[in-house]
C-alpha positions, 0 to 999 in steps of 0.5 A: 441549509448547508452552503458550500464554501469555495471549491473542494480541497484535495487531500493526499496521503501515502500508505506503505504496505510490507508484504510477503509476496513471494511463494516458492514451490518445488517438488522433491521425492514425489512431494510438493513443498510450498513456502510463502514469506520473505525471499532469501538470496545470497545472505539477504532477505527481501520483501516487497514494499508497496507505496499506495498514493491516495487522495480524497476531496474535502468540502467545507460548508458555511455552518463549519462542517466538512464532508470528506469523500472516500479515499481513492487510489491514484498510484501504486509503486512496488519495490524490493527492500532488504530486511536483513543481510549477513 
């Protein structure tokens, strides 16, 4: 029989995702062009960097085992980062 030891502990982590989130669309001569990838502007190339803050509960038991809940997203921050420039 498992018996809980104290309150669950909250574990946190941060994941960083780099994305090519820009899509540029234009028409020329009756044709439509779509380019997906990093954004280039005035000699610099940008990408979107997203930081995802997550947390989960860890519950310890008297038999020495630990059960973990699934990771849940708490907060998400996005910003432009320069990946190259000249």
